[in-house]
N, CA, C and O of each residue as an XYZ file, in Angstrom:
228
protein
N     -91.775     82.875    105.149
C     -92.071     84.042    104.348
C     -91.166     84.112    103.122
O     -91.636     84.428    102.028
N     -89.882     83.824    103.286
C     -88.950     83.861    102.163
C     -89.293     82.764    101.157
O     -89.237     82.989     99.948
N     -89.647     81.581    101.653
C     -89.983     80.476    100.755
C     -91.211     80.824     99.922
O     -91.267     80.509     98.733
N     -92.181     81.463    100.534
C     -93.397     81.852     99.814
C     -93.064     82.864     98.729
O     -93.537     82.738     97.600
N     -92.264     83.856     99.057
C     -91.886     84.885     98.087
C     -91.093     84.284     96.943
O     -91.282     84.649     95.783
N     -90.200     83.358     97.279
C     -89.390     82.695     96.263
C     -90.269     81.853     95.339
O     -90.084     81.863     94.122
N     -91.213     81.136     95.912
C     -92.117     80.310     95.115
C     -92.986     81.188     94.220
O     -93.208     80.876     93.050
N     -93.467     82.280     94.782
C     -94.310     83.194     94.008
C     -93.509     83.828     92.868
O     -94.004     83.935     91.746
N     -92.298     84.239     93.146
C     -91.444     84.835     92.117
C     -91.154     83.822     91.014
O     -91.176     84.156     89.830
N     -90.884     82.587     91.413
C     -90.628     81.523     90.435
C     -91.858     81.304     89.564
O     -91.744     81.153     88.347
N     -93.022     81.287     90.181
C     -94.266     81.086     89.442
C     -94.487     82.236     88.446
O     -94.867     81.997     87.300
N     -94.252     83.469     88.878
C     -94.430     84.615     87.992
C     -93.425     84.587     86.839
O     -93.764     84.936     85.708
N     -92.209     84.177     87.124
C     -91.186     84.065     86.087
C     -91.590     83.010     85.059
O     -91.470     83.221     83.852
N     -92.066     81.880     85.558
C     -92.495     80.795     84.670
C     -93.676     81.251     83.817
O     -93.716     80.986     82.615
N     -94.628     81.930     84.433
C     -95.805     82.412     83.714
C     -95.391     83.427     82.642
O     -95.902     83.394     81.523
N     -94.478     84.314     82.984
C     -93.981     85.303     82.019
C     -93.269     84.641     80.851
O     -93.427     85.063     79.706
N     -92.485     83.604     81.134
C     -91.782     82.885     80.068
C     -92.777     82.184     79.146
O     -92.578     82.153     77.932
N     -93.836     81.628     79.708
C     -94.854     80.965     78.888
C     -95.548     81.974     77.969
O     -95.799     81.687     76.798
N     -95.853     83.146     78.506
C     -96.489     84.191     77.703
C     -95.551     84.618     76.573
O     -95.991     84.812     75.440
N     -94.282     84.763     76.873
C     -93.309     85.141     75.847
C     -93.222     84.085     74.752
O     -93.140     84.426     73.572
N     -93.239     82.813     75.125
C     -93.167     81.741     74.139
C     -94.409     81.728     73.252
O     -94.305     81.537     72.040
N     -95.571     81.930     73.845
C     -96.798     81.975     73.048
C     -96.780     83.177     72.105
O     -97.207     83.072     70.955
N     -96.291     84.305     72.585
C     -96.188     85.496     71.740
C     -95.228     85.251     70.578
O     -95.501     85.648     69.445
N     -94.117     84.603     70.861
C     -93.146     84.298     69.809
C     -93.750     83.355     68.773
O     -93.517     83.517     67.575
N     -94.517     82.380     69.223
C     -95.162     81.443     68.300
C     -96.176     82.175     67.419
O     -96.235     81.947     66.211
N     -96.967     83.051     68.028
C     -97.934     83.829     67.245
C     -97.229     84.718     66.226
O     -97.680     84.849     65.088
N     -96.130     85.322     66.640
C     -95.386     86.189     65.739
C     -94.808     85.389     64.565
O     -94.847     85.846     63.423
N     -94.277     84.209     64.845
C     -93.746     83.355     63.775
C     -94.847     82.968     62.795
O     -94.637     82.976     61.582
N     -96.017     82.631     63.320
C     -97.145     82.282     62.449
C     -97.569     83.474     61.606
O     -97.863     83.323     60.420
N     -97.603     84.652     62.205
C     -97.990     85.863     61.489
C     -96.989     86.177     60.384
O     -97.378     86.521     59.268
N     -95.698     86.059     60.696
C     -94.654     86.320     59.698
C     -94.760     85.325     58.548
O     -94.640     85.711     57.386
N     -94.983     84.058     58.856
C     -95.128     83.044     57.814
C     -96.328     83.358     56.927
O     -96.266     83.195     55.708
N     -97.413     83.807     57.537
C     -98.603     84.175     56.774
C     -98.316     85.356     55.848
O     -98.731     85.354     54.689
N     -97.619     86.348     56.351
C     -97.266     87.509     55.527
C     -96.331     87.114     54.388
O     -96.467     87.617     53.273
N     -95.386     86.220     54.658
C     -94.465     85.768     53.613
C     -95.221     85.033     52.508
O     -94.941     85.231     51.326
N     -96.187     84.176     52.892
C     -96.981     83.467     51.888
C     -97.791     84.453     51.048
O     -97.868     84.319     49.827
N     -98.387     85.433     51.703
C     -99.173     86.435     50.977
C     -98.277     87.241     50.039
O     -98.676     87.558     48.918
N     -97.085     87.568     50.485
C     -96.151     88.322     49.654
C     -95.718     87.500     48.440
O     -95.633     88.029     47.331
N     -95.449     86.224     48.644
C     -95.068     85.357     47.527
C     -96.209     85.245     46.519
O     -95.981     85.281     45.310
N     -97.430     85.108     47.018
C     -98.586     85.011     46.125
C     -98.767     86.311     45.338
O     -99.049     86.274     44.140
N     -98.611     87.438     45.991
C     -98.748     88.725     45.310
C     -97.642     88.908     44.285
O     -97.890     89.419     43.193
N     -96.434     88.499     44.618
C     -95.318     88.620     43.678
C     -95.544     87.736     42.464
O     -95.288     88.157     41.336
N     -96.019     86.516     42.680
C     -96.292     85.602     41.572
C     -97.396     86.173     40.688
O     -97.308     86.102     39.462
N     -98.430     86.734     41.298
C     -99.527     87.336     40.533
C     -99.012     88.509     39.703
O     -99.354     88.652     38.529
N     -98.196     89.332     40.322
C     -97.638     90.495     39.624
C     -96.773     90.044     38.449
O     -96.812     90.649     37.377
N     -95.995     88.985     38.650
C     -95.128     88.468     37.596
C     -95.965     87.905     36.439
O     -95.647     88.135     35.272
N     -97.026     87.174     36.763
C     -97.912     86.639     35.723
C     -98.580     87.776     34.962
O     -98.686     87.731     33.736
N     -99.027     88.787     35.682
C     -99.690     89.926     35.063
C     -98.730     90.640     34.108
O     -99.110     91.021     33.001
N     -97.483     90.813     34.552
C     -96.471     91.472     33.732
C     -96.197     90.633     32.483
O     -96.048     91.182     31.391
N     -96.131     89.316     32.631
C     -95.866     88.416     31.519
C     -97.010     88.460     30.507
O     -96.761     88.500     29.302
N     -98.242     88.453     30.971
C     -99.406     88.516     30.093
C     -99.440     89.855     29.376
O     -99.751     89.916     28.187
N     -99.125     90.917     30.085
C     -99.113     92.252     29.496
C     -98.076     92.344     28.382
O     -98.343     92.943     27.340
N     -96.892     91.757     28.590
C     -95.838     91.775     27.582
C     -96.262     90.988     26.344
O     -96.038     91.432     25.218
N     -96.872     89.825     26.548
C     -97.247     88.992     25.402
C     -98.373     89.633     24.593
O     -98.428     89.463     23.375
N     -99.260     90.360     25.244
C    -100.335     91.050     24.521
C     -99.792     92.243     23.748
O    -100.312     92.589     22.687
N     -98.769     92.858     24.267
C     -98.190     94.031     23.629
C     -97.355     93.697     22.412
O     -97.115     94.568     21.575
N     -96.906     92.460     22.290
C     -96.019     92.080     21.180
C     -96.741     91.848     19.903
O     -96.118     91.523     18.892
């Protein structure tokens, strides 16, 4: 009975760790995606500001 409980607990711990790792990977991918989008938006804003300045001169 103890061996079964220990094996089951080990299996649940392993399964929980796998879920955590997958969640961390998804979060890293999401953060990278947001960073790329932010960089693109910043570059667009900078280009827009530059074009606006040159037209105003």
